[in-house]
N, C-alpha and C positions, 0 to 999 in steps of 0.2 A: 469489597463486596461479596457475602458468598450467594450464589442462588444455586437451585437444582437448575441442572441440564439438560434440557428437552429439545428434541431435532424437530425441522419443519422442514418439508423439502416441498416446492416450488417447480415445476417442470420448467428444465430450459430449452426452448422449442431449440431443434438444429443441433443439437449439443449438448448428452448426458452427463451429468455429474462429471463423471470422470475423467471429461473431455475439453473442459475449462480450469482457468484458473482463476482462484481469487487476489487481486493484487491487492495488498493492505501494505499500508504503513504502522508499523507494533513495533513494540521491543518480541515480541516472541510470535513465531510460526502459528498462530489457532487454529489450522488444518491439523497440524503434526505433533505440538508440543501441548503439554499443559499448561495451560495459561493460568503464568501465578504472580503477575506483572500486573493487573488489573487496579488502579488506585480505588477507584468509583467505578456509579453509573452515573449517566449524566444523559442534560440534554444540552443544545446548543445557548438556547438563553430559557435558563429556567424552564417556567410553565408556559411559555408564551411560543407563538407559534413563530417557529423558525426552519430553517433547511438547515440539515448536519453535512456538510459538504467535506469530501476529501478532497484537497489541491492536489494536481496533478503537473507539477512545475518545471519547462524544460530548463531550469537553470539545475535541480536538483534529479529529474527522472525521463528519461528521452525513449521512444518504438513500446509505450506502455500499448500491447496491444495491437501492436503494427501487425499490418497485413500488406507490404510492400507499396508503404506511403501512405496510407491512411491507417484511420486507429476505428476497429469493430469491438462494439462493446455489448456483451449477451445478457449482463443483468447487476444486481448487487447483492454482494454479500455482506451479510454481517449479525452481530449478536445483540438479540432486545434482551432487556433486561425489563421484565412487567411486574408490577408490583400486583396485580390482581390474578392471576392466570386465566379466570374465568372470565371477564370482559373480556373481548374482541378491541384490539388497539387499531386504530388507522392510522394510512400513512401511505402518501406518495414516492415513487423513485424517480428521482428529474439527474439531468444533464445539463450542462450551460458553460458557456463560453466564457472569456474575463471579461470583466471591464476595461479594456483598452489605457483609460485612463489611469491603470494601475491600483484602484480599487478594492481588487476582489474579484468577486463571481460579478457578471452582468445579472442583474435580478431582473430586467425589463421580459417581456415576451418577446425581443429581439433576442438578447439570452438565450433563452431557452431551448437548446436544443431537443431536447424529447423531455415528454411529463409522462406518468402512468399513474394513475388516479386510484386514491381507495382501496389500496391494498389491504389486508389485515392480519390481524397474528391468528392461528391455529384456532379454533375451538377448545374450551378446557373446558370440564367441571370441580378443575382444581381450584379454591378457594386464594391459594398462597402464593406468595412472591416465587417468581419462577423464570426461566430463562428460556428463549427460541433462538434458536441457530437457525438465519435464514438462509436462502437459498431461493434470490428472487429473478427469475428469467422474464426477461421482454417478452417471450415469444411472437418472438421476430426472426426467422430463418437468414441467418447469417449477419444478426445482431445490428444493432444502431450503427450506424457510421459517422464516426465525427469528425467534424471539419477541421482537425486538428492536427497534432504531429505535422506530417509532408505530404496533405492530402494537398492534389493537384497544384505542388509544387510551392505553399504556401506553410506557413507554421505559426500557429498561435502558441502566444507564451505560457499560457497555463490552460489546463481546462479543468471542471471540477463535477464529480460525482457523488451522489449521495443520498438524504432522504428530505424531504420535507414533512414533519412534521408537526400536528394540528395543534390550538392553545389545549393545554391541560389543568385546569386548576384545582384538580384533585391531585395532580404529583407535585411532591413525593409521599406526602400523607398516608392516602389511602389507595390510590390507584395515578397509573400510569405508564407510557412506555419512554424506555429509556435506552442508551447506549452504553456499553463497556468503552471505558476510556484508561487511559495511563497517563497521567499530569505530570509535566514537566516540575524539573527541578524547580523553577522559579513561576509555579501556578502558585503561590500561600494558597495551598490547600490542606495540608499538612497530610499531606501524602507520602505513606514512608516506601512503598514501592513504584513505579510509573520507569517516565523517560530519563535517560543520563545524562544528556546531550552536554555537549563544555557550551561557556558563556556566549551570547551573541546568536544562539539557533535563532530560528524562525520557525515554528508550527505549521504545517500540513493540513491542520482544519480550521473551517470557517462557521462563523454562522451566518447563515444567510435570510436578510431580514428585505423586508418592502417596505414597510412606512419607515425605516429609520435605517443609518449607515449599517453594514455588515461590518462584521470585526471577524478578527481570527482570536482561537480559542485555546489554552494555554493545556493542550490536552492531546494525544491519538485516540483514534475510535476503531473499531473491529469493525472494518468499514472498506468496501475498496469496491470498482466493479471487477466484472467478471469477463474474461479474456481467452482466448483461446495461445497464446505465445504463451512461450514460458515465462516465469519470475525468477530475477537476481535481484538479492537483495546484500548490499554490506552490512555487515554486525560489528561493531566495535566492543573490545572486551573491557572492562577495566576491572582488575583485580580485588579493587578494597571498594565496590560497590555490590551493595545487598540492595537493590533498587527491582531487580528482578523477581526476588522473592523466594531466591532457591534456601537452602536448606544452610545453615554455618558454614564458610568452608569452600562455600561450592560455589562458581563465577561461571557466566555463559557472557556470550556475545549478545547487545542489544540490538536486534534489527531496525530498532524505527530510527528514532532522530538521533539518537547515537551513532548509527553509518553512518547517517549524512553531515551531522556534526560531531566527529571524534574528537576527543585532546589528546592530544601529543605532545603539548609544552611541555611536561615534567615537571612542573609544580604544584602541586604532589602529580598529575594521573600524565600515563604514557598510555592510552589505550593503544591495543592490540587491534591489524585488522582481518576480517573475514568473511571469506564470499559464500553464501548458500544460495543455491540455484535449486527450483523446484519445478515439478512439471509432470500434470497428469496424464497427456498427451500419451508422451512418448517417455515412461516410468523408469525402461533399463537404457536409455541412450545413453551417448556419449555426449560426453559436457568438455567442451574448449575453454578454458576462459582467457582473459587476454586485458589489459590497461591500456591508458594513454596516458601525458600530460594533460588530462585536459581535454573539451569537445573537444573533436576533430569533424571535419565536413562530413556528411552522411552519405555513405557511399552506397550505393545498391549494388551486391553480387547477382550476378543473374542464375549461375551453377556451380553447385559444388558436390559432385556426389551423386545428382540428381537434383532437386531442386534443392535452392535455400533460399527462406521466408524473410522478410523483413532489410533491416537496412544497419550497417555497422555506423558508430560513432567514436571508435578508438582507431583509425586509420587504417587505408586500404593497401598501406608500401608505399605509396609514392605520392605525395613527398612524406608524409607521416610511417611511419611502419609502427602498427601494435605491438607491443609490450608480452610476447606469450608468458603465461600460466600456468598450466601445465592441462593434461588433459588425464577426464577419469571416467568411468560409468555409472550413471545415475543408478541408485539403488531403491526402487519403490517411490520413484518420483523425485527423491534428493540424495542432492550433493553438495557439502560444504568441505571450500579448500581456505587452509591457514595462509593469509599474506603475511602477516608480520606479529610476532610475540606481542602483549605488552612491554614497554622497557624498550623495543628496538628500532621503533621510528625516531628519526633522530627530531629536534625541535626544530632544525632548522628548515623543515616541512612545515612552519606554522606559516600559512596565509598560500598555501598552496592548493588546486586540486586537484585530485587524480579520479578518473574516469575508469568506469570496468564495465565491462561488459562479456557473456558467453555466447555462445551457439549449441545447441542441442539438435546431434543428428542421431537417427533411428534405421541401423543398419538393414532391419525386414522390407523399410519402402521405399528408403533414400531420400527420406526428405530431412532435410534438415531445416532450422528456424532461428534466429536469431533473439536473445531473451531483450528484458528492457535492458538499458542500461542506467548507471544509477555514478550520479558525483560525490566523492567526500570529500569535504571543504573543510584543510584541517588548521 
């Protein structure tokens, strides 16, 4: 669906817009690319009340928002699709812990790390359908500290960040709030663009429900936490795919579920791999890439040419040595590094897991920070 794009800015306490990074799992980068892969707009459970949640699972992503062992979240980034802009829509921001029984988010009061009630879309006199790109801050200096990742020596297997949407029986006929989404190949929605993962991929989004069991939703949202650490995303390039909605003959890496679940089997696909690092805090910093054959024990570096923040998950040199993949300079907060061209990854790697991570270092301040780490499951 096509929408008129409008920008809504909500202040982020303790961090200006250029000083936070939205961590999203989506086929394209909504901050820096023209998004052409959106299948539809939608809500987690049609027009019923539900939470649209991004699952940050330690199987796939580690040290998102890492600040030396704990996770800091400053707000939530999301793209609102509003069927009638003149009607203000209400929603909550929410962070949840996992249900340790393995059933998704913990939807009890005990599972709620933080909730910010009754935020609204901006007022407008426009009665047409449109879009708000929302930068919703928590207004908490230092952000919300999430008891996950490596906080006090513990590690939660998953964390959930997103929006609580009230019931809206008017949606989608005449009014209501929904989110931009990229549908999975097996979503059976008829979407011609969206995610391009391999068979067996598991989505990273959930519909959080309190009156019924929560369930995974077969798409990715433009939705995720604001963090101050740099982002790394793995992209997988399938030259035979048009799921990104690019012009005929043009292909590119899919940074959503295709990067988490690339297809290298060779029958018929053999995806290439590309790494993308983004950082609004040090947009001209030096970025060093590395990898390992699966996750390595977390290692905290006390010092590197100043101060290095965060944990490495790709090895510390003893006994596991990370695989160096090159060093480059960010340009306006972005660098991409080709790791393998399409058709060059041997099918023998099917079933293997590789972990990727990078470090961004600012020569002006001497500060360095690890990106999140991401696994690719071949």
